[in-house]
N, C-alpha and C positions, 0 to 999 in steps of 0.2 A: 573545498571544492571537490565534486565528485566527477568520475568519468563516466558520462553516457554513451553507451556501448550503439547506440542508434545515431550520434552525431560523429563521434569519434574526437571529441573535442572536450575540455573541462567547463563546465558551470556550476553554478551557485543552486543547487537545489532548494526550491521554494514550492513546498506543497500545501495547497490551501485546505489545511485540516479542518476550521470551522466550518467551511463549505460542506465537505466531504462529510462531516460528522452529523451535521443536520441534514443532509441527504438520507444517511442510514437511520436517524432519529425518526423520520419521516416513513421510514419502511420502504424507501426508493432504493433500487439498486444501483451500485456504482457500474461504468464502463470497464472494460477490462484496462485501459490504460488509467483510469482513476486507481483502479486497485492495484496495479502495478507501483504508480507513484505511492500510494500509501505504505504497502508492504515493503517498497525499497528503504522509505523513511522509517520504519520500524526496525528493519533488518541492520541499518547504517546507525542508530542511534540519535537520530535527530527526533524522536517523540518520544516524550515522559513516560513512563511505565504506567501511570495513571489513564492516561491518553490511548496507550496500546490495550490496556484492558478493556476500556469503553469500548474502542473498536472493535476486538474480538467478541465482545459481548453485545453490541448492536447485530454483530454479522449474524452470530448463533441465533439469538431471538428473531430476526425476520427471515431465516432461512437464507444461506449463501446461493449464489445463481451459477452457473458456467461461466460467465465473463469474469466474475470476482474471484472464483478459483483458477481460472486460467491466469490471470495478473497474479496472483499470488505465487502460484506454481512457477510461473516465467522468473519473478525475481528469486524464489528458491534455487533453483536449477543454477541461476548467475553466482550465487552466493556459497554454493555447495564446497565442503573441504575435502578433497578428495585424500584417500588416505591407502 
């Protein structure tokens, strides 16, 4: 279970990875929320390394858009380790 800061309650994270990969394969951009969910799954270990490699390769190939970067940045800020 993961804590969703937007809801304040625990829930089972379900990311429709095949649908998001299909969207990227067809060179369509993700929304900020889709990017947030996908990067959250990556950073929490919910995706296998080959899937992470595919996502990052597809984003690089099509060129990321602002919403994708904002979603990823939001996740990274939430997972930053203060030193």
